N, C-alpha and C positions, 0 to 999 in steps of 0.2 A: 591556921592554914596558907598553906601560900599555894596561891592560884596562880597557875600554869596557859599559856597561849597556844596551843599546839597550833601551826599552819603549814598544814599541808595536802596536795594534790590524791595522794593514794589516803585512799578508805584503810585498806587494811594494814594502812604504815600508822595511821593516826591511830586505830583502836591499839596495835599492838603496845606502841611507845605507851597509848592512857594508862593503859593496863599496870604497866611496867612499875607509874609513877606512882599511880593511887595504891597502892600495892601499900606504897612507906606510909600511909597512915597519912599525913601532914599533908598531903597533896590534891589539888584538883584542879582535874585537865579541864579547859573547854577547846571545842575546836572550830577551825575557819579550816573550810575546803578551797581559799582563796584568799589573793591578797585584797581585795576590794572586801571580803567578809574582814577581813584580817583588822581592817582600815575602822573596819564599824565597829566592832567589839572593845576594840583600840578606844574609841573615842565616847564610848558611854559604862567601859566597866576599866580597874583598877589590876591590874596581872604584876607580878611581883617581878617574873620571866618568862620571856615569850620564846619558846623557840621555833625554827621558821625555816621551812622547805628551801634550799641554794635553787635548784631549778624546778619551776613552775608555768607554765602558761600564762600568756598574759602581761605579769608581773612578776618577777624571778626577784629570788630573796635578800638578793641586794639591795634592788631597788624598792621593794617592801621595805626594809630595815629604815633606808634610811628616809621615807614618808614619817613613819614612827616616830623616829627620834626630833625629825621639825617637828612635831607633830608632841613628842613627848620628849623631852630630851633626857630625864637622866633613865629614861626605860634599858629594861637591861633584854639585851637582845644575843640570844645563843643559836647559829647558825645550825640545821641540821641536816647533816648530806652524806649522799653515798659517794661518791667520790669528785673526780677534777677538784678538788679541793689547791692542790700547790697556785695555780695559776688565777686563781681569787683571790689568796692569802695576803698581800699589802690593799687591792680593793678594802676586803671586808674589814680590814682594822684602823685603814682609814677612813671607814666610814661608823667606826664608832659601835663594832658591835664588841661583847663580851668576848668571843671566840667561838669555835665549833666544835661538834660531835658528829661523830663516824654514826651512820646509821644502823651497822655493823655493831655496837656497842653492846654492850650485856648492863644487866639493869643497873649493875654496880658502878661502874663504868658512865653509866646514863645520870643515873642518881645525885655523883658525887660533881660531875658537871655542872647541873643545878644550884648544888650545895655551891660550890666553887663564888660561881658566877654570883650568886648572894653578897657572898662577901667582899667582892669587888674585884676577885683574883679571874686572870682571864685562862680562858678552858684554850688548850691547843691538844690535839691527837698526841704519844708522843712517836709514831710514825713524821710526823713534819717539822716536832723539834729535833730529830736527828736529819733530816734533808735541809737545815737549817743551819744545822753546825757544817753539816757535807761543804755547805754552799756561803758560808758569810764569809769566807777571806778569798772565796774568787771573783772576777771579772763579769758583768752581765755574754761579754763578747762569748766569752769561754763555757757558758751553755746550753743546748741546743734543747727542741723540744716544748712543753710545756712550761720546763724548768724558767724560760726563757720570755715565756707571755706573761709576767706580772704585770698590769699596769698602773698607773695613778689613779688617783681620785679625778683631776683635771683631765688626764688624757682619757681618760673614761666618759664625759660628759662630754671631749671633744666627738667622739665616735659615735656616741651617742648622737648630735646635731649632724654629721655627717647621710645618718644613716636617714635624717628627718628630711634628706634633703638639699639641706641651706649651706648657702656660697661660703668660701673660707672668708672674705668679708663680715657677710650675717653672724659666723660663728663669734668672730672673734670681737664684734660689736657683742653680741648676749655674754660672752667670758671677757669683756674688759678688758682688752687686751689689744696689741698693736700685730694686723696682719705677720710681720714681720713673728715677733715673737709664734704666735700661731703657727708659721712654716718651721721654725724649728722644732716647735713642739711635735708637729706631725713629722718631718725627718724620722728624727728617735720612735717615735712611734710606730713607722713605718718598720726601721731597723728589728723591732722590738719582736713584730708579727711575721717579717720574712714577707712583706709585702712591696707595691712600686705605685701604689693606686686608694686614691682616699675612698672609692670604691672596694678595692682588694681590700680595702685596711675594716668597713664594717662587715664583709662576706666574711672575714677571716672572726669577728669579734662574734657573731652571731656562731658559728659552727664551734670555739670556745665557751658557749655559753655564757657570755657576757651581755646580749644582748635576746631579745624574743621577736618574732615577727611582729609583734603590735609596737617596735622601736620603730618601724621601718611605716613612718606616715604618708609619705612622699617615694615616687618611683625615684633611685635613685639616676 
């Protein structure tokens, strides 16, 4: 039996996905309505695959995946998303997930994604593969809109610390780098997000779904 953990804050989506997967006969789906619940279940039970919603309150899917992989390095995680996947692609792959599947996928596509992930194969929607093929030879400066808003894991960590109200000096100490190196990374990040300040960068990251309200612990 393949034990699957499905994490989503939309009950109707969870029940529908659970029904589709369990029709296979060799799949058993367990449900978690929040990131914290998912962490609790992952700590006490073994799952062959985890399907995690990208956009959830309190803890987004990427942050949850990172926490799970820190706890269970061999975890097989698929991000289950309905939109805005292109702007998160680099970050999700660097996090160590097995890929992602759209919520609009039919039963065959969903089941195939799970079985491919179990075999150690990366799961990507065809629409994304086509997009990557079109842009692979282009430089970032020639991109526009959401296509240019892919950030690295290091940039993601930095913008999260900005949202927490930390100064450049504090962030440099946390990231174990010089302030000059941090400022260089910030300059590149500002260009990617098309912003001019730390505050604007944090707000744009929130707008793109990279940060949630709970990431803003202190006033900027």
